[in-house]
C-alpha positions as CSV (number, residue, x, y, z in Angstrom):
1,X,0.0,0.0,0.0
2,X,1.7,3.2,-1.2
3,X,-1.1,5.7,-0.6
4,X,-1.3,7.3,2.8
5,X,-4.7,6.7,4.5
6,X,-6.6,9.8,5.3
7,X,-8.8,8.1,7.8
8,X,-9.6,4.7,9.3
9,X,-12.8,2.7,9.5
10,X,-13.1,1.2,13.0
11,X,-15.6,-1.5,14.2
12,X,-14.7,-3.0,17.6
13,X,-11.1,-4.1,17.4
14,X,-11.1,-4.1,13.6
15,X,-9.6,-1.1,11.8
16,X,-9.5,-0.7,8.0
17,X,-7.4,1.9,6.1
18,X,-9.5,4.3,4.0
19,X,-8.0,6.7,1.5
20,X,-8.2,8.5,-1.9
21,X,-7.4,6.4,-4.9
22,X,-7.4,8.1,-8.3
23,X,-10.8,9.8,-8.8
24,X,-12.4,7.6,-6.2
25,X,-12.0,6.1,-2.7
26,X,-10.5,2.8,-1.5
27,X,-10.4,0.7,1.6
28,X,-8.2,-2.3,2.3
29,X,-8.2,-5.4,4.6
30,X,-6.3,-8.7,4.9
31,X,-7.9,-12.0,4.1
32,X,-7.5,-15.3,6.1
33,X,-4.2,-16.0,4.3
34,X,-2.8,-12.5,5.2
35,X,-3.0,-11.1,1.7
36,X,-4.3,-7.6,1.2
37,X,-7.6,-7.1,-0.5
38,X,-9.2,-3.9,-1.8
39,X,-12.5,-2.3,-2.4
40,X,-13.1,0.9,-4.5
41,X,-16.0,3.3,-5.1
42,X,-16.1,6.6,-6.8
43,X,-18.6,8.2,-4.4
44,X,-17.1,8.7,-0.9
45,X,-20.3,8.1,1.0
46,X,-20.9,4.9,-0.8
47,X,-17.3,3.9,-0.2
48,X,-17.6,4.6,3.5
49,X,-20.7,2.5,3.8
50,X,-19.1,-0.5,2.0
51,X,-15.9,-0.1,4.1
52,X,-17.9,-0.2,7.4
53,X,-19.9,-3.2,6.2
54,X,-16.6,-5.0,5.5
55,X,-15.2,-4.1,8.9
56,X,-18.4,-5.4,10.6
57,X,-18.2,-8.6,8.6
58,X,-14.6,-9.2,9.8
59,X,-15.5,-8.2,13.3
60,X,-18.4,-10.6,13.5
61,X,-16.3,-13.4,12.3
62,X,-13.4,-13.0,14.8
63,X,-13.0,-12.7,18.5
64,X,-13.0,-9.1,19.7
65,X,-10.3,-9.3,22.4
66,X,-10.8,-5.7,23.5
67,X,-14.4,-6.5,24.5
68,X,-13.5,-9.4,26.8
69,X,-13.5,-9.1,30.6
70,X,-10.6,-10.2,32.8
71,X,-12.1,-13.6,33.6
72,X,-12.7,-14.4,29.9
73,X,-9.1,-13.3,29.1
74,X,-7.8,-15.6,31.8
75,X,-9.8,-18.5,30.3
76,X,-8.3,-17.9,26.9
77,X,-4.8,-17.9,28.4
78,X,-5.5,-21.2,30.1
79,X,-6.8,-22.6,26.8
80,X,-3.7,-21.5,24.9
81,X,-1.4,-22.9,27.6
82,X,-2.8,-26.3,26.6
83,X,-1.4,-25.8,23.1
84,X,-4.5,-26.8,21.3
85,X,-4.5,-27.9,17.6
86,X,-7.0,-27.0,15.0
87,X,-8.4,-30.6,15.4
88,X,-8.9,-29.9,19.1
89,X,-10.8,-26.8,18.4
90,X,-13.0,-28.6,15.8
91,X,-13.8,-31.4,18.3
92,X,-14.8,-28.8,20.9
93,X,-17.0,-27.0,18.4
94,X,-18.8,-30.3,17.5
95,X,-19.2,-31.1,21.2
96,X,-20.8,-27.8,21.9
97,X,-23.2,-28.0,19.0
98,X,-24.1,-31.7,19.3
99,X,-27.7,-32.4,20.4
100,X,-28.3,-33.3,24.0
101,X,-28.2,-37.0,24.9
102,X,-31.6,-38.4,25.5
103,X,-31.9,-42.0,26.9
104,X,-34.6,-44.4,26.1
105,X,-35.9,-44.1,29.7
106,X,-36.2,-40.3,29.4
107,X,-38.1,-40.6,26.2
108,X,-40.3,-43.4,27.7
109,X,-41.1,-41.2,30.7
110,X,-42.4,-38.4,28.5
111,X,-44.3,-41.0,26.3
112,X,-46.0,-42.5,29.4
113,X,-46.9,-39.0,30.8
114,X,-48.5,-38.1,27.4
115,X,-50.5,-41.4,27.2
116,X,-51.6,-41.0,30.8
117,X,-52.9,-37.5,30.1
118,X,-54.9,-38.9,27.2
119,X,-56.5,-41.3,29.6
120,X,-57.5,-38.6,32.0
121,X,-54.7,-39.5,34.5
122,X,-56.0,-43.1,35.1
123,X,-53.6,-45.8,33.9
124,X,-55.2,-48.6,31.9
125,X,-54.2,-52.2,32.1
126,X,-52.9,-52.0,28.5
127,X,-50.8,-48.9,29.2
128,X,-49.4,-50.5,32.3
129,X,-48.3,-53.5,30.3
130,X,-46.8,-51.4,27.6
131,X,-44.9,-49.3,30.1
132,X,-43.5,-52.4,31.9
133,X,-42.2,-54.0,28.7
134,X,-40.7,-50.8,27.3
135,X,-39.1,-50.1,30.7
136,X,-37.2,-53.5,30.4
137,X,-35.9,-52.3,27.0
138,X,-34.8,-48.9,28.5
139,X,-32.9,-50.9,31.2
140,X,-31.2,-52.8,28.4
141,X,-30.0,-49.8,26.5
142,X,-29.1,-47.9,29.7
143,X,-27.5,-44.5,29.2
144,X,-27.0,-44.9,25.5
145,X,-28.3,-41.9,23.4
146,X,-31.6,-43.1,21.9
147,X,-30.9,-41.3,18.6
148,X,-27.7,-43.4,18.2
149,X,-29.5,-46.8,18.6
150,X,-29.6,-48.6,15.3
151,X,-32.2,-50.8,13.7
152,X,-30.0,-53.8,14.2
153,X,-29.8,-53.1,17.9
154,X,-33.6,-52.9,18.2
155,X,-34.1,-56.0,16.2
156,X,-31.5,-57.9,18.3
157,X,-33.4,-56.9,21.5
158,X,-36.8,-57.9,20.1
159,X,-35.7,-61.3,18.9
160,X,-33.9,-62.0,22.2
161,X,-37.0,-61.1,24.2
162,X,-39.2,-63.7,22.5
163,X,-39.2,-66.4,19.9
164,X,-43.0,-66.0,19.4
165,X,-43.8,-64.2,16.2
166,X,-46.9,-62.6,17.6
167,X,-45.0,-61.2,20.6
168,X,-42.3,-59.9,18.3
169,X,-44.9,-58.1,16.2
170,X,-46.3,-56.5,19.4
171,X,-42.9,-55.4,20.5
172,X,-42.2,-53.9,17.2
173,X,-45.4,-51.9,17.4
174,X,-44.6,-50.6,20.9
175,X,-41.1,-49.5,19.9
176,X,-42.5,-47.9,16.7
177,X,-45.0,-46.0,18.9
178,X,-42.3,-44.7,21.2
179,X,-40.0,-43.7,18.3
180,X,-42.8,-41.9,16.5
181,X,-43.7,-40.0,19.7
182,X,-40.1,-39.0,20.1
183,X,-40.0,-37.6,16.6
184,X,-43.3,-35.8,16.7
185,X,-42.5,-34.2,20.1
186,X,-38.9,-33.5,19.2
187,X,-37.5,-35.7,22.0
188,X,-34.9,-37.2,19.7
189,X,-34.8,-37.9,15.9
190,X,-34.3,-41.4,14.6
191,X,-35.8,-43.6,11.9
192,X,-34.4,-46.9,13.3
193,X,-37.7,-48.3,14.3
194,X,-39.3,-47.7,10.9
195,X,-36.8,-50.2,9.3
196,X,-37.5,-53.1,11.7
197,X,-38.8,-56.3,10.0
198,X,-42.6,-56.7,10.0
199,X,-42.8,-60.1,11.7
200,X,-45.7,-61.3,9.7
201,X,-48.0,-63.9,11.3
202,X,-49.0,-67.1,9.6
203,X,-52.5,-67.1,8.3
204,X,-54.8,-68.1,11.1
205,X,-57.2,-70.9,10.1
206,X,-58.9,-71.6,13.4
207,X,-60.2,-69.5,16.3
208,X,-60.7,-70.7,19.8
209,X,-64.3,-71.2,20.9
210,X,-66.1,-73.0,23.7
211,X,-67.8,-76.3,23.3
212,X,-71.4,-76.4,24.7
213,X,-70.1,-78.5,27.6
214,X,-67.4,-75.9,28.4
215,X,-69.9,-73.0,28.2
216,X,-72.2,-74.9,30.6
217,X,-69.4,-75.3,33.1
218,X,-68.7,-71.5,33.0
219,X,-72.3,-70.6,33.5
220,X,-72.6,-72.9,36.4
221,X,-69.4,-71.7,38.2
222,X,-69.1,-68.0,37.5
223,X,-69.2,-65.7,40.5
224,X,-72.8,-64.2,40.8
225,X,-71.6,-60.6,40.4
226,X,-70.0,-61.6,37.0
227,X,-72.9,-63.7,35.6
228,X,-74.3,-60.6,33.7
229,X,-70.9,-60.1,32.1
230,X,-70.7,-63.8,31.1
231,X,-74.2,-64.1,29.8
232,X,-74.1,-60.9,27.7
233,X,-70.6,-61.6,26.3
234,X,-71.5,-65.3,25.5
235,X,-75.0,-64.8,24.1
236,X,-74.8,-61.4,22.4
237,X,-71.2,-61.0,21.3
238,X,-70.7,-57.8,23.2
239,X,-67.0,-57.0,23.8
240,X,-65.9,-57.3,27.4
241,X,-64.6,-53.6,27.3
242,X,-68.1,-52.5,26.1
243,X,-69.8,-54.2,29.0
244,X,-67.4,-52.7,31.5
245,X,-64.8,-50.0,30.6
246,X,-61.3,-49.9,31.8
247,X,-61.6,-46.1,32.2
248,X,-65.0,-44.4,32.5
249,X,-63.5,-41.0,31.9
250,X,-62.4,-42.0,28.4
251,X,-65.1,-44.4,27.4
252,X,-68.3,-45.2,29.4
253,X,-69.6,-48.7,30.1
254,X,-72.8,-50.2,28.8
255,X,-75.6,-49.8,31.4
256,X,-78.8,-51.7,32.2
257,X,-80.7,-48.8,30.6
258,X,-79.2,-50.0,27.2
259,X,-80.6,-53.5,27.6
260,X,-84.1,-52.8,26.2
261,X,-85.8,-56.1,27.0
262,X,-89.3,-54.8,26.2
263,X,-88.1,-54.1,22.6
264,X,-86.0,-57.2,22.4
265,X,-82.7,-55.4,21.7
266,X,-79.4,-54.2,23.2
267,X,-78.8,-50.6,22.2
268,X,-75.1,-50.0,22.1
269,X,-74.4,-46.2,22.1
270,X,-71.6,-44.9,19.8
271,X,-69.5,-43.7,22.8
272,X,-69.6,-47.3,24.3
273,X,-68.9,-49.2,21.1
274,X,-65.3,-49.9,20.2
275,X,-65.9,-48.7,16.7
276,X,-67.6,-45.5,17.9
277,X,-70.7,-46.4,16.0
278,X,-74.1,-47.2,17.5
279,X,-75.3,-50.7,16.9
280,X,-78.4,-52.8,17.7
281,X,-78.1,-56.4,18.9
282,X,-81.1,-58.7,19.2
283,X,-81.8,-60.3,22.5
284,X,-82.0,-63.9,21.5
285,X,-84.2,-66.4,23.4
286,X,-81.2,-67.9,25.3
287,X,-80.1,-64.5,26.5
288,X,-83.6,-63.4,27.5
289,X,-83.9,-66.4,29.8
290,X,-80.6,-65.6,31.4
291,X,-81.7,-62.0,31.9
292,X,-84.9,-63.1,33.5
293,X,-82.9,-65.4,35.8
294,X,-80.6,-62.5,36.7
295,X,-83.5,-60.1,37.2
296,X,-81.4,-56.9,36.7
297,X,-82.2,-53.4,37.9
298,X,-83.7,-50.9,35.5
299,X,-80.6,-48.8,35.5
300,X,-76.9,-48.7,36.6
301,X,-73.7,-50.5,35.9
302,X,-73.9,-54.1,34.6
303,X,-71.0,-55.4,36.6
304,X,-69.0,-53.8,39.5
305,X,-65.6,-54.3,37.9
306,X,-63.6,-55.9,35.1
307,X,-63.5,-59.7,35.6
308,X,-60.0,-60.0,34.0
309,X,-57.2,-61.9,35.6
310,X,-58.9,-63.1,38.8
311,X,-62.2,-64.4,37.6
312,X,-61.2,-65.4,34.1
313,X,-58.1,-67.2,35.5
314,X,-60.3,-69.1,38.0
315,X,-62.8,-70.1,35.3
316,X,-60.0,-71.0,32.9
317,X,-58.7,-73.6,35.3
318,X,-62.1,-75.4,34.9
319,X,-62.0,-75.6,31.1
320,X,-58.3,-75.9,30.4
321,X,-57.4,-72.3,29.8
322,X,-58.9,-69.0,28.8
323,X,-58.2,-68.1,25.2
324,X,-58.4,-64.5,24.3
325,X,-61.9,-63.3,23.3
326,X,-63.2,-66.8,23.7
327,X,-66.7,-65.7,24.7
328,X,-67.2,-63.3,21.8
329,X,-65.7,-65.8,19.3
330,X,-68.1,-68.5,20.6
331,X,-71.1,-66.2,20.0
332,X,-69.9,-65.3,16.5
333,X,-69.4,-68.9,15.6
334,X,-72.6,-70.3,16.9
335,X,-74.6,-67.3,15.7
336,X,-73.1,-67.7,12.2
337,X,-74.0,-71.4,12.2
338,X,-77.6,-70.5,13.0
339,X,-78.2,-67.6,10.6
340,X,-75.7,-68.1,7.7
341,X,-76.0,-64.3,7.3
342,X,-72.5,-62.7,7.4
343,X,-73.6,-59.1,6.7
344,X,-76.3,-59.2,9.4
345,X,-73.8,-60.7,11.9
346,X,-71.2,-58.1,11.0
347,X,-73.7,-55.4,12.0
348,X,-74.5,-57.2,15.3
349,X,-70.9,-57.6,16.3
350,X,-69.4,-54.4,14.9
351,X,-67.0,-56.2,12.6
352,X,-66.4,-56.3,8.8
353,X,-68.1,-58.9,6.6
354,X,-64.7,-60.1,5.6
355,X,-63.8,-60.7,9.3
356,X,-67.0,-62.6,9.8
357,X,-66.5,-64.8,6.7
358,X,-62.9,-65.5,7.6
359,X,-63.4,-66.6,11.2
360,X,-67.0,-67.5,11.9
361,X,-68.9,-69.0,9.0
362,X,-69.2,-72.8,9.2
363,X,-66.9,-73.0,12.3
364,X,-69.2,-75.3,14.3
365,X,-71.6,-78.2,13.6
366,X,-75.3,-77.9,13.6
367,X,-75.6,-80.2,16.5
368,X,-73.2,-78.1,18.7
369,X,-75.1,-75.0,17.7
370,X,-78.4,-76.4,18.9
371,X,-76.7,-77.5,22.2
372,X,-75.2,-74.1,22.7
373,X,-78.4,-72.1,22.2
374,X,-80.1,-74.6,24.4
375,X,-78.0,-73.6,27.4
376,X,-80.6,-72.0,29.8
377,X,-80.6,-71.3,33.5
378,X,-82.0,-73.8,36.0
379,X,-85.7,-73.5,36.8
380,X,-86.1,-71.7,40.1
């Protein structure tokens, strides 16, 4: 630079020379390699604006030592005393900008709190079971960053947890739910769960239903307070969760008011039905006889509590086990054998015609159907 600056442009600790150059004005600065660079404008005001912008750009991209307080300067001296390399500085920068570590347990706790709030603060049996299984998984992964867990890690855990394909499918669904929740609520970001294998089940060719003899044993031995649940489930196909809800705040239970005996129907309201659609179920002769035997009140809850675990386990010991949904499946099978009308049965049970045809049509013999519908209470 031969020309003598007539002024200087100063921003923080950055100072740029500014001077006349020919019939215009010039400013200068050094680039990252130490080489001089120049800017020129004919108009002085325009040149001053550009020079100040350049000074600000340089200032914003460098540490302004003059603006540091004594404590910050001391920290810099300590850092320089360690003789850091450029690689050390880059690692420090990456560490400072890396996302916070979130463990599976931390994500699970937020997921559980969210699910609990959806249920009005009352934990359902299903949520409790899901929580307990996912908690075991969180113990397995410990303090690992959930975002760093790979698909292979999740698959290895699922397949070590169970050899049953149905269980593996359930576990995959649970993990997928937790991972999706984490993504939607910005807890952590990962697509590992989406790439898990589907664990397809073999085509089911047979459902579990009660023989007439087994149904007779249940009717004779059920606890009196649960007889309405058993009779309605067995002779109308109502779902257990429709007869008595896990959580009244989320979904109400069916009530005696809905059992319209004078009209010969059970009126299932939309908010009680699993499918959220009202449906009408006929009160068949066998059920009417059991209702007359029970002599229910005109209104109120049908049963005091859910008969799961305790009562179903006790009854299951009498018939060699308690297959899932065995009462409803029995109704569907015996009713289909009687009517041969899949569309009508689909409306009664709140299922699709395809489901009825796949599982219930021609599932029992005519003789067993007659015996089943002939199960009536003892004469008082």
